[in-house]
Each structure stands twice: as C-alpha cells, then as structure tokens.
C-alpha positions in Angstrom: 105.9 -112.8 -110.3 106.2 -109.3 -109.0 109.4 -107.5 -107.9 108.4 -107.4 -104.2 109.5 -110.7 -102.6 106.4 -110.8 -100.4 104.4 -111.3 -103.6 106.3 -114.4 -104.6 104.9 -117.9 -104.2 106.4 -120.4 -101.8 107.6 -122.5 -104.7 109.4 -119.6 -106.3 110.9 -118.5 -103.1 112.2 -122.0 -102.3 113.7 -122.2 -105.8 115.2 -118.7 -105.6 116.8 -119.4 -102.2 118.1 -122.8 -103.2 119.8 -121.4 -106.3 121.0 -118.2 -104.5 119.1 -115.9 -106.8 117.7 -114.5 -103.5 118.4 -115.1 -99.9 116.1 -116.2 -97.2 116.9 -113.1 -95.2 115.7 -110.9 -98.1 112.5 -112.9 -98.4 111.9 -112.8 -94.7 112.6 -109.1 -94.4 110.1 -108.5 -97.2 107.4 -110.5 -95.5 108.1 -108.8 -92.2 107.9 -105.4 -93.8 104.6 -106.4 -95.3 103.4 -107.5 -91.9 104.4 -104.2 -90.5 102.5 -102.4 -93.3 99.1 -104.3 -93.1 98.8 -106.3 -89.9 97.7 -103.3 -87.9 94.5 -103.2 -90.0 94.0 -107.0 -90.1 95.1 -108.3 -86.7 96.0 -111.6 -88.4 99.4 -112.3 -86.9 98.9 -111.9 -83.2 102.4 -112.9 -82.1 105.0 -111.5 -84.6 108.4 -113.1 -84.3 110.8 -110.9 -86.3 114.0 -111.7 -84.4 113.5 -115.4 -84.4 112.5 -115.3 -88.1 115.6 -113.4 -89.1 117.8 -115.7 -87.1 116.2 -118.7 -88.8 116.6 -117.0 -92.2 120.3 -116.4 -91.6 120.7 -120.1 -90.6 118.9 -121.1 -93.8 121.3 -119.0 -95.9 124.3 -120.4 -94.2 123.0 -123.9 -94.9 122.7 -123.1 -98.6 126.3 -121.8 -98.7 127.6 -124.9 -97.0 125.9 -127.1 -99.6 123.7 -128.8 -97.0 120.8 -131.0 -98.1 117.8 -128.6 -98.3 114.1 -129.3 -97.5 111.3 -128.3 -99.8 110.5 -125.2 -97.8 114.1 -124.2 -97.1 114.1 -120.5 -96.1 110.5 -119.9 -97.0 108.5 -117.6 -94.6 105.4 -119.1 -93.1 102.9 -118.5 -90.3 101.6 -120.9 -87.6 98.2 -120.9 -86.0 98.1 -120.1 -82.3 96.4 -123.3 -81.3 99.3 -125.7 -81.9 102.4 -126.0 -79.7 105.5 -124.2 -80.8 108.4 -124.3 -78.4 108.8 -121.1 -76.4 105.4 -119.8 -77.4 102.0 -119.8 -75.7 99.4 -122.1 -77.1 96.8 -119.5 -76.3 94.0 -120.7 -78.7 92.2 -117.4 -78.3 91.6 -117.9 -74.5 92.8 -115.4 -71.9 93.4 -118.1 -69.3 95.9 -119.8 -71.7 98.0 -116.7 -72.5 100.9 -118.1 -70.4 100.6 -121.7 -71.5 104.1 -122.0 -72.9 105.0 -125.0 -74.9 108.3 -126.8 -74.3 108.3 -128.7 -77.6 106.9 -128.3 -81.1 103.7 -130.0 -82.2 104.0 -132.2 -85.3 102.9 -129.5 -87.9 105.5 -127.0 -86.5 108.2 -129.6 -86.3 107.5 -130.9 -89.8 107.6 -127.5 -91.4 110.8 -126.6 -89.5 112.3 -129.8 -90.7 111.4 -128.8 -94.3 113.3 -125.6 -93.8 110.5 -123.1 -93.2 111.0 -119.8 -91.4 108.2 -118.9 -89.0 107.2 -115.3 -89.1 104.7 -115.4 -86.3 101.5 -117.0 -85.0 98.0 -116.3 -86.3 94.7 -115.6 -84.6 91.9 -118.1 -83.8 88.6 -117.8 -81.9 88.5 -119.1 -78.3 89.0 -122.9 -78.4 89.0 -122.7 -82.2 85.3 -123.5 -82.2 83.7 -120.7 -84.3 83.1 -119.9 -87.9 84.5 -116.4 -87.3 87.8 -115.2 -85.7 87.4 -113.0 -82.7 88.3 -113.4 -79.0 88.9 -111.4 -75.8 92.6 -112.2 -75.7 93.7 -111.0 -79.2 90.7 -109.3 -80.6 89.1 -109.5 -84.0 90.8 -110.5 -87.2 89.5 -108.6 -90.3 89.0 -109.9 -93.8 91.3 -108.0 -96.2 88.4 -108.0 -98.7 85.8 -106.4 -96.4 86.0 -105.1 -92.9 82.3 -106.0 -92.4 82.6 -109.6 -93.4 84.2 -112.6 -91.6 87.6 -113.9 -92.6 86.2 -117.3 -91.6 87.1 -119.4 -88.7 88.8 -120.9 -87.0 91.9 -120.3 -89.1 90.8 -116.8 -89.9 94.2 -115.2 -88.9 96.0 -117.7 -91.1 93.8 -116.9 -94.1 93.9 -113.1 -93.7 97.7 -113.1 -93.3 98.3 -115.2 -96.5 95.7 -113.2 -98.5 97.5 -110.0 -97.6 101.0 -111.2 -98.4 102.2 -111.9 -94.9 104.0 -115.1 -96.0 103.0 -117.2 -98.9 102.0 -120.2 -96.8 100.0 -120.5 -93.6 99.2 -123.4 -91.3 95.6 -124.1 -90.3 93.5 -127.0 -89.0 90.0 -128.2 -89.8 87.4 -129.9 -87.5 84.3 -128.8 -89.4 85.6 -126.3 -92.0 88.4 -124.3 -90.3 90.8 -124.5 -93.2 88.3 -124.5 -96.0 85.9 -121.7 -94.8 88.7 -119.1 -94.2 90.3 -120.0 -97.5 86.9 -119.4 -99.1 86.3 -116.1 -97.3 89.7 -114.7 -98.1 90.1 -115.9 -101.7 92.7 -118.5 -101.1 93.4 -122.1 -101.9 93.5 -124.6 -99.1 93.2 -128.3 -98.3 91.7 -130.4 -95.6 93.8 -133.6 -96.0 92.6 -137.2 -95.5 92.1 -138.4 -92.0 95.6 -139.8 -91.0 97.6 -137.9 -93.6 99.2 -135.3 -91.4 100.2 -136.0 -87.8 99.0 -133.9 -84.9 99.7 -133.8 -81.2 99.8 -130.9 -78.6 101.9 -131.8 -75.5 100.3 -128.9 -73.6 96.9 -130.5 -73.8 95.9 -132.3 -70.6 94.3 -135.6 -71.5 93.3 -137.0 -74.8 91.0 -135.2 -77.3 87.3 -136.1 -77.6 86.6 -138.9 -80.0 85.2 -136.7 -82.8 88.3 -134.5 -82.6 90.5 -137.6 -82.9 88.6 -138.8 -86.0 87.7 -135.5 -87.7 90.3 -132.8 -86.8 93.1 -132.5 -89.3 96.0 -130.1 -90.1 96.4 -128.4 -93.4 97.9 -125.5 -95.4 96.4 -122.4 -96.9 98.1 -120.4 -99.7 97.5 -118.0 -102.5 98.3 -120.7 -105.1 97.4 -124.3 -105.4 101.0 -125.4 -106.0 102.0 -123.9 -102.7 99.2 -125.8 -101.0 100.7 -129.0 -102.6 104.2 -128.4 -101.4 103.0 -127.2 -97.9 101.0 -130.4 -97.5 103.8 -132.7 -98.5 106.1 -131.0 -96.0 103.5 -131.3 -93.3 102.8 -135.0 -93.9 105.9 -136.4 -92.2 105.7 -139.2 -89.7 105.4 -138.2 -86.0 105.3 -141.2 -83.6 103.2 -139.2 -81.1 100.1 -139.5 -83.4 98.8 -143.1 -83.5 96.4 -142.2 -86.3 99.1 -141.2 -88.8 99.2 -143.2 -92.0 102.4 -143.2 -94.1 100.5 -143.1 -97.4 102.2 -142.0 -100.6 101.5 -138.4 -101.8 100.7 -139.5 -105.3 98.5 -142.5 -106.2 98.2 -144.5 -109.5 96.9 -142.8 -112.6 93.1 -142.5 -112.5 91.1 -144.0 -115.4 90.6 -141.4 -118.1 88.5 -139.4 -118.5 88.3 -138.7 -114.8 84.7 -138.5 -113.9 83.5 -135.5 -111.9 80.2 -135.4 -110.0 79.0 -131.7 -110.0 76.4 -130.7 -107.4 75.6 -127.0 -107.0 72.9 -127.5 -104.3 73.7 -130.6 -102.2 70.6 -132.2 -100.7 68.5 -129.5 -102.3 68.5 -127.2 -99.4 69.1 -124.0 -101.4 72.1 -122.2 -102.8 72.9 -118.5 -103.6 72.8 -117.9 -107.4 76.4 -116.6 -107.5 77.7 -119.7 -105.6 75.8 -122.0 -108.0 77.3 -120.0 -110.9 80.8 -120.5 -109.5 80.3 -124.2 -109.3 79.0 -124.2 -112.9 82.0 -122.3 -114.4 84.4 -124.4 -112.4 82.8 -127.5 -113.9 83.1 -126.0 -117.4 86.8 -125.4 -116.8 87.3 -129.1 -115.9 85.2 -130.2 -118.9 87.4 -128.1 -121.2 90.4 -129.8 -119.7 89.1 -133.3 -120.6 87.3 -134.3 -117.4 83.9 -136.0 -117.7 81.7 -133.7 -115.7 78.2 -134.8 -114.8 75.4 -133.3 -112.7 75.1 -135.9 -110.0 73.9 -135.8 -106.4 76.6 -137.3 -104.0 75.5 -139.5 -101.1 73.4 -137.9 -98.3 75.4 -134.8 -97.6 72.6 -133.4 -95.5 72.4 -136.6 -93.4 76.2 -136.7 -92.9 76.3 -133.0 -91.9 73.4 -133.6 -89.3 75.3 -136.6 -87.9 78.5 -134.5 -87.6 76.6 -131.9 -85.6 75.0 -134.5 -83.3 78.3 -136.2 -82.5 80.3 -133.0 -82.1 77.5 -131.4 -80.0 77.6 -134.4 -77.7 81.4 -134.3 -77.3 81.4 -130.6 -76.6 78.5 -130.7 -74.2 79.8 -133.7 -72.2 83.5 -132.9 -72.2 84.2 -129.2 -73.0 81.1 -127.1 -72.3 82.0 -126.4 -68.7 85.5 -125.2 -69.7 84.0 -123.0 -72.4 81.6 -121.6 -69.9 84.3 -120.9 -67.3 87.1 -119.7 -69.6 85.6 -118.8 -72.9 84.5 -115.3 -74.0 81.0 -114.2 -74.6 81.3 -114.8 -78.4 82.5 -118.4 -77.9 79.7 -119.1 -75.4 77.0 -117.7 -77.7 78.3 -119.3 -80.9 79.1 -122.7 -79.5 75.9 -122.6 -77.4 73.8 -121.9 -80.5 75.6 -124.7 -82.5 75.1 -127.3 -79.8 72.0 -126.1 -78.1 69.5 -127.6 -80.6 71.3 -130.9 -80.3 70.9 -132.3 -76.8 73.7 -134.7 -75.8 73.2 -138.2 -76.9 73.1 -140.9 -74.2 75.6 -143.7 -74.3 73.5 -145.9 -76.6 72.7 -143.0 -78.9 76.3 -142.0 -79.1 77.4 -145.6 -79.9 74.7 -145.9 -82.6 75.7 -142.5 -84.1 79.4 -143.6 -84.3 78.4 -146.8 -85.9 76.2 -144.9 -88.4 79.3 -143.0 -89.5 80.6 -146.2 -91.1 77.6 -146.3 -93.5 78.4 -142.8 -94.8 82.1 -143.6 -95.2 81.2 -146.8 -97.1 78.6 -145.0 -99.4 81.2 -142.3 -100.2 84.0 -144.7 -100.8 81.8 -146.6 -103.4 80.6 -143.3 -104.9 84.2 -142.0 -105.3 85.2 -145.3 -107.0 82.8 -144.1 -109.8 83.4 -140.4 -109.5 86.9 -139.7 -108.2 86.1 -136.0 -107.9 83.1 -134.3 -106.4 82.6 -130.6 -107.2 80.4 -128.6 -104.8 80.1 -125.3 -103.1 82.3 -124.6 -100.1 79.4 -122.7 -98.5 76.1 -122.3 -100.3 76.2 -118.6 -99.4 78.8 -115.9 -99.9 81.0 -114.9 -96.9 78.8 -113.9 -94.0 78.7 -110.4 -92.4 80.3 -110.2 -89.0 77.9 -111.3 -86.2 76.4 -114.2 -88.1 77.4 -116.9 -85.7 76.4 -115.0 -82.5 73.1 -113.4 -83.4 70.6 -116.1 -82.7 70.0 -119.8 -82.8 68.1 -119.2 -86.1 71.1 -117.5 -87.6 73.3 -120.5 -86.5 70.9 -123.0 -88.1 71.1 -121.0 -91.3 74.9 -121.0 -91.1 75.1 -124.8 -90.5 72.8 -125.4 -93.5 75.1 -123.3 -95.7 78.1 -125.1 -94.4 76.7 -128.6 -94.8 79.3 -129.8 -97.3 82.1 -128.6 -95.0 80.8 -130.6 -92.0 79.9 -133.7 -94.0 83.5 -134.1 -95.2 85.1 -134.5 -91.8 82.6 -137.2 -90.9 83.6 -139.3 -93.9 87.3 -138.6 -93.6 88.0 -137.8 -97.2 90.3 -135.0 -98.5 88.7 -131.7 -99.8 90.4 -128.7 -101.4 89.2 -125.2 -101.9 90.1 -123.0 -104.9 88.9 -119.4 -105.6 86.5 -118.9 -108.5 85.6 -115.2 -109.0 83.8 -112.9 -106.7 80.4 -111.3 -106.0 79.8 -107.8 -104.7 83.5 -107.4 -103.7 83.7 -110.7 -101.8 85.6 -113.8 -103.0 83.9 -117.1 -104.0 85.4 -120.5 -104.4 84.5 -124.2 -104.9 85.1 -127.4 -103.1 86.7 -130.5 -104.5 86.3 -133.8 -102.7 88.3 -136.9 -103.5 89.0 -140.5 -102.3 91.0 -141.0 -99.2 94.7 -140.3 -99.7 94.1 -138.9 -103.2 94.9 -135.3 -102.5 96.9 -135.4 -105.7 93.7 -135.8 -107.8 91.8 -132.9 -106.3 94.8 -130.6 -106.3 95.3 -131.4 -110.0 91.7 -130.4 -110.7 92.1 -127.3 -108.5 95.1 -126.2 -110.6 93.0 -126.5 -113.7 90.2 -124.3 -112.2 92.8 -121.8 -110.8 94.4 -121.4 -114.2 91.0 -120.2 -115.6 89.3 -118.5 -112.6 91.9 -117.8 -109.9 91.8 -114.5 -108.0 94.6 -111.9 -108.1 96.0 -112.0 -104.6 97.7 -110.8 -102.4 95.7 -107.6 -101.8 95.9 -104.5 -99.7 93.0 -104.2 -97.2 90.1 -103.0 -99.3 88.7 -100.7 -96.6 
C-alpha cells in the first residue's frame, strides 16, 4: 500500500475511513488530483464532478463522526459510466443528440453504490450507444489506453477501465452486453466481473420504451477494479434490490462449499478456432497457479462456445437491425455506424419464426452449460484469443470485424448462457496486458472470484500506472 491515497484499494480506503485513520475528503482529494494529472492524456472521465464529490466526502466524514451505520463503500471514491442515469447528469451514452438528456433520478447501480456510501468522482466515457469494442465518439472523443496510445482501452466501458487503471478511483462501474466489462478490464490490466443474469438490478428512467429482448436477457451491470477483492466488495454493494427491475433475483452472495478438490476445465483455444501463443501461455500459467493451490485442473473443451457465440450474434444483430438501426443511422457517429454495421451486416435479421427458434435454441446452451458446470464448477479460458487490438480494428472492414468476433467468442457466448464470468490479469506481452477468463455456475460469483484471487496472487499486474506514452 503506497503513501499516495489514490493508490489505495477500495477495501483499504473503506477501512481507513471507517476507523478514522484517513478521511473521505483526503481520499477524494487525492483521486481528484490524480484525475487532474492524468485524465488530460486519457480522456477517461468525461464529466468530472469535483464539487459534488467533495461535498459527498464531507458528508461521509460527518457520518463517521456521528457514529452512523456505514455502508461497505463508505467514503470511497468511484466512477460511473455515462450510459446509466445519475440524477442531475446527462445520460449521454456517447451520442451528441443525448448531451442534454438530464436524468431526474438515479439508476439502480448509481443508487446502490450511493447507498453503500460511495463518493462519485465523475462519469466515464463510452462509445455511441455503448455498442463498440472500442471507446470513441463524436461527443466526448477517444479514450486512450494508459498502456499504449495506439491500442484500444476496450469497449464499451473503456473510460471506466482507463480511469481505474490510472488510479482515478479504485473502483469503476461498467456494464456488459457482449464483453463491455470484461474486454476493457483485459485491455487495461484490471480485474472485473460480469455477474449472473439477475444478480444486479438495472433500469434507466430516461430510456423511452423497454429494451430489446436480448438486452433484457444479456446486459448486466458490473464493477472493474485494480484488485479482485475490490471487485468483490463493489459487486456486493451493487447487488441490492431495486423494484424497478423485474429480472432481479435476491440470491445470496456466497453459496455452499463446493466439493473438493474444485474441478477446473481449462481450454486455451475454445472451439479450435485459433489462439495467440501469448494468450495460450497466460491460460496455461493461470491453470498452474490454480493447480498449485489445490484445484483439479483438466484440459477439457466446454460446451459449444463457437455455436453459442454465433447464436448471440444472430439474436443481437436481429434486435439491433429491427429496433435500433435507424436510430444509430440518424444519431450515431461514423465510427458507430461502421462498427455496428460490420457486426450486424453479415447477419441479416431473422424473421419471426427464425427469431423464435433462435430464442428457444438458447435454452439448450444454458442447459448444456449448467450440466457441464455441475461437473466443472470453474471454466478457465482466454478473455480474447488475441492481445488487445490496435485502434481502428472495429471500423476497418467487415473482415476485420469477423476476426474480432472470432477472437471475442468466449465473451459473447457467456451472455447467451447467463453465467457469471470474471477477468483477472496474467502478465503482459509486448507492453500490453493479458488476462484470463473464469466462468462459473449461475450465482456462484464467489467461486470464480476465489479462483481469481489465487491467480492474482501469483500473476497480477502492478497497477495503477502512469500513461506509458
């Protein structure tokens, strides 16, 4: 734990504030100073909120002095992604036309972190409509990866990941429809989790009408952080009931002890479609760390990742083409139109019968995975089968997008089956971070976070970092 408070973990900050070793104001001032020092290079936090943050920090310190009951994130500085409603702020979602779409109330993730005592430093960047693997838009501009100016910070929670990696708060909010928590965590050397479907409530009052069916079934909210234990505390604070979300499930955060030894299915090249050697090596050494800690690690191919990823793409492409494409065409920037167009263009919209059959087919994948996870409670795979991509990868061509979707196949398969998946860093290659993906049974985030902590103890990266360029 370094002397500078912006380097402290969320767990340490919460404990220090609770015991009055430090104040929330001191922690918040340190993170705001860090933002001032590095955000100009990164463009990660697009709406800094220093006055509101300091006022919230002072209120947090006053609560400590009064002896109030304190939440798990009491006084801890965090960031929120700019695609969720936060009272008094625009839910811009990277779209110029939404820059004045001011929310009257907080969405569930914002309300839950506030209820846990968090202090919001500002709002982080996202691509237009949060529908790209990269983070750039005409409203806020590009977010840069602190590891490399020429490589993506990931999308769509790229602003959240770049901020946390550079020390602008220890904990960042993100959301994940196809990989939008996990890929930015991977690209920026962070831990992160996509929770089980139903674990964390979500609802944006500013949105007109209900979300498309795939977004209802596959989009979730989750935290990113520099340490796995911060991901754990951030997730627990976020998973508080909100009656506005009918999909919320009040499941316990910890399940019964798993049978020992816990079996792990290791697969470095899911579906045999190819994997970069450095990525395969990261999976291998992560598996060795788990084996050394008593896990029973076996090389096993999990159920039909390639098929599940293809089904995700067909269903999502249909929803976008039928319900969102005209809005993207009218209001989106050129990058969004090209990227989303390439992602959906090779998948013509399904007709009603085809869509109904595809949704029904999803159940088979969920069943197959549920049975597989009964035997292997943890599945260890790549996050992406390639290192972080150079900027431009998702807008170059349809062929480049197809390559991207192949590399991200595990990320898109997981939302289809609704299981939780965590990312933890494992080394680097040519100056870029790498990481691995841990998938577990529904509502057993505890199992995969336990395994992630084992891997982190052996192979975690030294973050936060100054921009390397």
